[in-house]
Structures are given as structure tokens and as C-alpha cells.
C-alpha positions, 0 to 999 in steps of 0.5 A, a space after each residue: 958762575 955758580 956750581 948749580 949752573 955749571 952742573 946744569 950746563 954740563 948735564 944738558 949737552 948729552 941729552 940735547 945732542 942725543 935728542 937730535 941724533 936719535 930723531 935723525 937716526 930714527 928717520 934714517 932707519 925708517 927710510 931704510 927699513 921700510 924703503 921710503 922715498 925721501 927728499 932733502 929740501 933746503 929753505 931759509 924760512 922757519 927754524 930749520 933750513 933742512 927738511 926731509 920730505 916724503 912722497 905721500 902722507 902715509 910715508 910721512 906718518 910712518 917715518 915720523 912714527 918710527 922716528 918718534 918711537 925710536 927717540 922715545 925708546 932711547 930716552 926711556 932706556 936712559 931715563 930708567 937707567 938714571 932713575 934706577 941708579 938714583 933710586 939705588 944711591 938714595 936707598 944705599 945711603 939710608 938703608 943698610 939692607 940695600 948696601 948688603 944686597 948690592 955688595 952681594 951682587 957685586 953692584 956696589 960701585 954701579 950705584 955710587 953717588 959719583 955723577 949720580 945727582 938729582 940735577 942729572 936725573 931731573 934734566 933727563 926727565 925734562 927732556 923726556 917731557 920735551 919729547 912727549 910734547 913733540 910726539 903729542 904735537 905730531 900726533 895732534 897734527 896727524 903726523 904720528 900714530 895715536 898710540 905713540 902719543 899716549 905711550 909717551 905720555 904714560 912713560 913720562 908720567 911713570 918716570 917722573 913719579 919714580 924720580 919724585 918718589 926718590 926725591 921725596 924719600 931723600 928729603 924725608 930722610 934728611 929732615 927726619 933722621 929717626 925715620 930712616 936707617 942712617 948708619 
């Protein structure tokens, strides 16, 4: 098995499990916070054998919206954290001023390259896009509020742009070392 495939498989486990866990926790919190009545139903048809049913359409929309916003928040925080670490590690390699600033703030070990690869950040961005598609699908089916679908799309665009800017800077520095402050 190739190194890239191993890295991809290793980095897929956490976001995939977090996707399911954050969705279930979001539904649980919605039922507890808003006092919604939910019924667990099991059936052998479809992709999932266990479904959560609510008594009316308004409760379903509220629970889905809360669960979607919870899931989006969890993945946005993780995406921002990883994108920031990746951005700092890229700047750390090619800009001595970043090295000095991080050293003065005692954050040099936080921005190290260990475990901070483009593959890891890219997989999290893919999962943010998967979540965005799920939320927009819920929004189009009138199972979630419209503003959550719009917000998830904006978050996905911004995080993707940040990661692509970091990758662009790294590729530019690798191809033309005269433009970058390589020490």
C-alpha cells in the first residue's frame, strides 16, 4: 500500500466518525434543550435502519436545523484550526519573520510540521463540503432553515479559499526560491 493511501485512510477515520457523532449529539441536544418529543423507529429499508421521528414538521425542522448548525460549528472550528496550523507551518518555512513572531509568542511547537500535512487539511475540507451538501439538501427539502444552508456554503468557500492560498504559496515557493525568504 502506498504512503499516500495510508495517510489518506489514517486521516479519514476522525472526520468520518466526528460527522456521525456530531449529528447524533446535535439531535440529542435539540431534543433536550427544546423539549422535543422524538421516537426511534427501526426499519430494514434504505441506508439507515434507525430513524429519529418527531411528532410534527416544526419539531423536525428545529431539530434538523440545530443538529446541522452544531455539526457545522464543530467542523468549522476544526477546519479553521487545521487551516491556521497549515498556514503557519507554510509561512514558518518560507518567512523568517513568522519564525521570530511565533518564537516570541512561545507558539513555535504548535506550528510545527509534525502531523500537519496538506492531505490532512484537504480531507477536512472535503468533509466540510460533504456537510455543506447535506445541509443544503436538508434546506432544499424544507427540513432545515435557509440561512444555515447559506452559511454552510459561505464557510466552505472561505475555508477552501484559505487552504488553496496556502497551497499556492507553498507551490510558488517550491518552484521559485528567489521569491520566498528561504533561509
